[in-house]
N, C-alpha and C positions, 0 to 999 in steps of 0.2 A: 245947648251952646256951651263951648269951652271958654273959660276965662283965662286971662293972662297970655303968656307967650306960647302956651302949649296948644298946638293945632292937631287936628285929626291925623294929618300926614306924619307929624312927629311921633304920635302915639303908635301908629302902624310901624314906623321905622324901628322904634324901640322894641316892640313886640317881635318883629322879624329878627332882630339881633339876639334877643334873649332866647328865642326858639332854636337858634343855631342853624347850621347849614341844612339845606333840604337834602332829600335822598338823591336828587339829581347831581349833587356835588360829591357824593361818596365815590370811593374807588374800590377796586377789587383787583383780581389778577387771574392769569391763566397759568397752568403748569401741566406739562406732559413729560413723561419719561418712558423710554422703551429700551430693553436689552433683549434682543432675540438673535436668531441665526444670521440675519441680514445686516443689522445695524444697531448701533447704540445712539440714542437720541435723547437730548435734554432740551426742553423749551420752557421759557418763563417770561412773564411780562406783566406789567401793571396796566390796568385799563380803567377808564372812567365809567360810571354808571349813568347812562343818559347820553344825549348828543351823539348817538351812534356807537357807543362803547369804544371810543377811540383809545388806542394804545399810546401810553405816554412813556413807556420803557419796554424794551424787548431784547432778548438774547436767546440764542439757540446754538447747539453744536450737534454735529453728526459725525459719527465714525462708521464708515462702511466697512464691513468685515471681509469683503471680497478682496483678496490679496492681489488680484490682477488689476485693480483700479490704482492709478498712479497715486503716490503718497500724498501729494499736495491737494488732490481731490478727495482722497479717502477721509481725511479729517478736515472739516470745514466749520468755521465759526461764523454765525450770522448776527447782525445787529438790526436795529429798526430800519435802516436804509436798505436792507436786503429782503424786506417783506413788502413786495409790490402789491399784494392782494391779501385782504383779511376780511373775514365775515363772522360776526357773532350776533345772533338775534334771540338768544335765550333758549333756543331749541337746537341750533346747529352752530358749530364752530369750524371754520375753514381757514387754512393758512396756506399761502403759496410763497415759498422762499426761493430766492435765486441769487447766486453769487458767482461771478466770473473769476477765473484764475488771474492772479496779479503777476506783474513782472514781465520778463522778456520771453518766457516760454510760449509755445504755440497756444492758440486759443483753446480754452476749456472752461467748463462751468459745471456747477452742481445745482440742481433744482429739486426742491422737495415740496410735495403737496400733502397736506393733512386734511382729511375730511371726516368729521365726527358728528354724531347726533346725541341728544340727551337720552340717557338711560334713566328713566324716572325711578326705577327700583334702587339703583345705586347712587343716584344724583351725580353721576359722572358723564363725561362725553366720550363715547366709544366709537371707534371707526377704523380707518385705514391710513397708512402713510405710503407714499411712493417716492423713491429717490432715483433721479436720473443723473448720470454724469455724461459729459460729452468732452472728448479730448482729440485734438488734432495731433497725431503722433509725429508728424514730420513738418518741415518748413512748407512753404507754399506748395500746394498740390498734394500734400500728405493725406494719408487715409484718416478718416474720422473713426474713432472708437467710442461706442455708446454702451453704457451698462445701465441696468435697472435693478432696483431692489425694492421689495414691498413687504408689508406686514400689517399687523394690527397695532393700534395705539389707543391708549386711554388718557384722557385729560381731565383735569378738574378746573372748575371756574368758580371763583369766590365772588 
């Protein structure tokens, strides 16, 4: 039996504080970079460890090297709001990014899908990327122009 004002609950609280944050509170990050014949891609973000490995920060940029793609779709910046789907389970990392053209120009968008799996030999996540662009070239009734670019990508996860 404990004497005085010190209860078992108080002792456990002090021990938890001294032990520091648990592993579930730790954070890490993802990083991907590609320069190939089809595109230049940079992806980075911070994520929690635990609770579904949620992303708390994210940014990415793509430059499609196909000169026939319209300038405003060739270079695209993505933020957390442009990442409608994300999956990380320790063995696979998947990202789906989507951004629509802004302004008064005809409808257009850039969509990028990254699918990787853990390479245990290198401790990296290797796989593929695919970038699609869609552009309405004229006002109402105009023709849609779609392009696709794909290649290999390697990401690291901390």
